[in-house]
C-alpha positions in Angstrom: 195.3 92.0 64.7 195.5 89.6 62.2 193.4 87.3 63.9 191.0 89.5 65.3 189.9 90.9 61.4 189.9 87.1 60.3 187.6 86.2 63.5 185.4 89.4 62.6 185.3 88.0 58.8 184.1 84.7 59.9 181.6 85.8 62.1 180.0 88.1 59.4 180.1 84.3 57.4 178.3 82.4 60.2 176.2 84.9 61.1 174.9 84.8 57.4 174.1 80.9 57.7 172.1 81.8 60.9 175.2 79.9 63.3 174.6 82.6 66.0 176.3 81.1 68.6 179.8 80.6 66.9 179.4 83.9 65.4 178.7 85.5 68.8 181.8 83.3 69.9 183.9 84.9 66.8 183.1 88.0 68.0 183.7 87.6 71.7 187.4 86.3 71.1 187.7 89.1 68.6 186.9 91.4 71.4 189.5 90.2 73.6 192.0 90.9 71.1 190.8 94.3 70.4 190.9 94.7 74.1 194.7 93.8 74.3 195.6 96.0 71.2 193.5 99.3 72.7 195.6 98.6 75.6 199.0 99.2 73.3 197.9 101.6 71.0 194.6 103.4 72.0 194.7 105.8 68.8 195.2 102.8 66.3 192.5 100.5 67.7 189.5 102.2 69.7 187.7 102.0 66.1 188.0 98.3 66.1 187.0 97.9 69.3 184.0 100.2 69.1 182.9 98.3 65.8 183.2 94.9 67.3 181.3 95.5 70.7 178.6 96.9 68.0 178.6 93.1 66.5 178.9 91.5 69.7 176.1 93.3 70.7 173.9 92.5 67.5 175.0 88.4 67.6 173.9 88.7 71.0 170.5 89.9 70.5 170.5 87.3 67.6 170.8 84.9 70.7 167.9 87.1 72.8 170.1 88.0 75.4 169.3 91.5 75.5 170.6 92.4 78.5 174.2 91.3 77.8 173.4 92.9 74.1 172.6 96.3 75.5 176.0 96.2 77.5 177.9 95.6 74.4 176.2 98.2 72.3 176.4 100.4 75.1 180.4 100.5 75.6 180.6 100.9 71.5 178.6 104.0 72.0 181.1 105.2 74.6 183.9 104.7 72.3 182.3 105.8 69.2 181.5 109.1 71.3 184.9 109.9 72.5 186.1 109.3 68.6 183.3 111.4 67.4 185.0 114.4 69.6 188.3 114.1 67.6 187.0 113.0 64.3 182.9 113.5 63.9 183.2 113.2 59.9 184.7 109.5 60.3 182.7 108.3 63.1 179.1 110.1 63.1 177.6 107.6 61.0 178.7 104.8 63.4 177.7 106.1 66.6 174.1 106.6 65.0 174.1 103.1 64.1 174.7 102.0 67.3 172.3 104.7 68.8 170.0 103.2 66.5 170.2 99.6 67.7 170.7 100.9 71.0 167.2 101.5 71.1 165.8 98.4 69.5 167.6 96.5 72.2 165.7 98.7 74.6 163.1 97.8 72.8 162.8 94.3 73.0 163.5 94.9 77.0 160.1 96.9 77.0 162.0 99.8 78.4 160.2 102.4 76.1 160.5 105.3 77.6 164.1 104.7 77.1 164.0 103.6 73.9 162.5 106.5 72.6 165.3 108.7 74.5 167.6 106.8 72.6 166.0 106.9 69.4 165.7 110.5 69.2 169.1 111.1 69.1 170.1 109.4 65.8 167.8 111.1 64.0 169.1 114.6 65.0 172.5 113.4 63.5 171.1 111.4 60.4 169.9 115.1 60.1 172.9 116.2 59.8 174.4 114.2 57.8 171.4 114.1 55.2 172.6 118.4 54.7 176.0 117.4 53.8 175.4 114.3 52.0 171.4 113.2 51.2 172.4 110.5 48.5 173.9 108.6 51.6 172.0 109.3 55.0 168.3 109.7 53.8 167.4 106.5 53.7 168.8 105.9 57.4 167.0 109.2 58.2 163.7 107.6 56.8 164.2 104.5 58.4 164.9 105.8 61.9 161.7 108.2 61.4 159.8 104.8 60.9 161.4 103.8 64.5 160.3 106.4 66.1 156.9 106.4 65.0 156.6 102.8 66.3 158.3 104.3 70.1 155.7 106.9 70.0 152.5 104.6 69.1 154.2 102.4 71.9 153.2 105.4 74.3 150.1 105.9 72.8 151.5 109.4 71.6 149.5 108.9 68.3 149.6 112.4 66.9 153.5 112.3 67.1 153.5 109.0 65.6 151.8 110.0 62.8 154.0 112.9 62.1 156.8 111.5 62.4 155.4 108.7 59.7 154.3 111.1 57.7 157.8 112.2 57.3 159.4 109.0 56.6 156.9 107.8 53.8 157.2 111.6 51.9 161.5 110.5 52.1 160.9 106.9 51.4 159.1 108.3 48.1 161.3 110.8 47.0 164.2 107.7 47.1 161.2 105.6 45.1 161.5 107.5 42.4 165.1 107.3 42.1 165.5 103.9 43.1 162.3 101.7 43.2 164.0 98.1 43.9 165.6 99.2 46.9 162.9 101.3 48.3 159.4 100.3 47.5 159.7 97.5 50.2 159.9 100.6 52.7 157.4 102.5 51.7 154.9 99.5 51.7 156.0 99.2 55.3 155.7 102.7 56.5 152.1 103.4 54.6 150.2 100.2 56.5 152.0 101.9 60.0 150.6 105.2 58.5 147.5 102.9 58.1 147.3 102.3 61.8 148.7 105.2 63.5 145.6 106.5 61.6 143.4 104.1 63.0 144.3 104.8 66.3 143.2 108.2 65.8 139.7 106.8 64.9 140.5 108.6 61.2 139.3 105.1 59.7 138.7 106.8 56.0 142.2 108.1 55.7 143.5 104.5 57.7 141.4 102.7 54.8 142.9 104.7 51.4 147.0 104.4 53.4 146.0 100.6 53.9 145.0 100.1 50.7 148.0 101.8 48.9 149.9 99.8 51.0 148.5 96.6 50.0 148.8 97.9 46.4 152.7 97.8 46.5 153.0 94.7 48.8 151.1 93.1 46.2 153.4 94.0 43.1 156.6 92.7 45.1 154.9 89.4 46.0 154.6 89.1 42.2 158.0 89.3 41.8 159.3 87.8 45.0 156.7 85.7 46.8 158.0 83.9 49.2 159.7 87.3 51.4 156.6 89.5 50.9 153.6 87.2 50.7 153.6 88.1 54.8 153.7 91.5 55.3 150.3 91.3 52.3 148.9 88.8 54.0 149.2 91.1 57.6 148.2 94.1 55.6 144.8 92.6 54.2 144.1 91.4 57.8 144.2 95.1 58.7 141.7 96.1 56.0 139.7 94.4 58.2 139.0 98.2 59.5 136.6 98.5 56.8 134.1 97.2 59.7 134.8 100.1 61.1 132.7 102.3 58.1 130.2 99.6 58.1 131.5 97.9 54.7 131.0 94.1 56.5 131.2 92.6 52.9 134.5 94.4 52.0 136.0 93.6 55.5 135.2 90.2 55.0 136.8 89.6 51.8 140.2 90.9 53.0 140.1 88.9 56.1 139.5 85.6 54.1 142.5 86.8 51.3 143.9 87.2 54.4 143.7 83.5 56.0 144.1 82.2 52.6 147.4 83.6 52.5 147.9 82.5 55.9 147.1 78.7 55.4 149.6 78.7 52.4 152.4 80.0 55.0 151.2 77.9 57.3 151.6 74.9 55.5 155.1 76.0 54.9 156.4 76.9 58.3 153.8 76.4 61.0 155.5 77.6 64.0 155.7 81.7 63.0 152.6 82.0 60.9 150.2 79.6 62.9 149.1 82.7 65.5 149.0 85.1 62.9 146.3 82.6 61.0 144.5 82.0 64.5 144.5 85.9 64.7 142.5 86.3 61.2 140.0 83.4 62.3 139.3 84.9 65.0 138.6 88.0 63.2 136.9 86.1 60.4 134.2 84.4 63.2 133.4 87.7 64.9 132.5 89.2 61.3 130.7 86.4 60.1 128.5 86.7 63.4 128.0 90.3 63.1 126.6 89.6 59.5 123.9 86.8 61.2 126.2 84.2 59.6 126.5 82.3 62.7 126.7 79.0 60.8 129.5 80.1 59.2 130.9 81.6 62.0 130.5 78.4 64.9 132.6 76.5 62.2 135.1 79.4 61.7 135.4 79.7 65.7 135.6 76.3 66.4 138.7 75.8 64.0 140.2 79.0 65.5 139.7 77.6 69.3 141.0 74.1 68.0 144.4 75.9 66.7 144.5 78.3 70.0 144.2 75.4 71.8 147.5 73.8 70.5 149.1 77.3 70.4 148.3 76.9 74.7 149.8 73.5 74.6 153.0 73.7 73.0 153.5 77.4 75.0 151.2 78.2 77.7 153.4 81.0 79.4 152.9 83.1 76.1 149.0 82.1 75.2 147.2 81.1 78.2 147.0 85.0 79.9 145.6 85.5 76.3 
């Protein structure tokens, strides 16, 4: 038992420094040890095995081994369901979190309908937990409502997606009032999502307002922690390009240019994750300039777009050549 706990402790430290393969190996061996202990005393050690299987699912997902991650998480859920039957107070939160993870793994496998069904169950569980202990579980409910909005949007159920996103925002606003440091990033994220949901429904004026609110929050966050929040600010400034739908071309152009400026700074430090975003915004800028009959500037930007895009295709043809 001490060895299994020690392996779990080591795994957490390895994951923290992004040594995912070694962390996975520790979790795998810990699972084997807990299985042997459960065979001897199921009542005492089933919670440990359920928790360790959940951790193994996380490590496998970190390594993009999503099918294996799915299996480990499903076994963890099966064990937690049996534990909830005997002791719901102690184990319902664990069951909800593993169901939340399962929804994410299914999404990564593009199994959207299944992901949606799985995402709805922990919301029911979190609602029951919030009734008993709102301080502890309101953040979980707000997060999962946001996740549900994503799942519904992926299935083009835009009205429903809008409703649950608004519910998530309502909860996050209440949380920000009590603890702005912890929850302002989540509120900014959901406001950005709200802008996307409204845009999907052609409600562009409202979409503009939500996106601007998100940008305002991210600007305040960037002032305190630019490394963490500049990518999100750049993304929302790019989304502000929706202004073109309202024939506010100059404002749209300015937002896109600001987004590009931020993405250029991010690419200088870390080109791999941010070059695709820079390419996307350069393409948008080229179109906007062309629509404003600024064809020479559009040509220069579009040329840069094609050069960068060609480099992406060379590095990863499977991902980019079909786009």
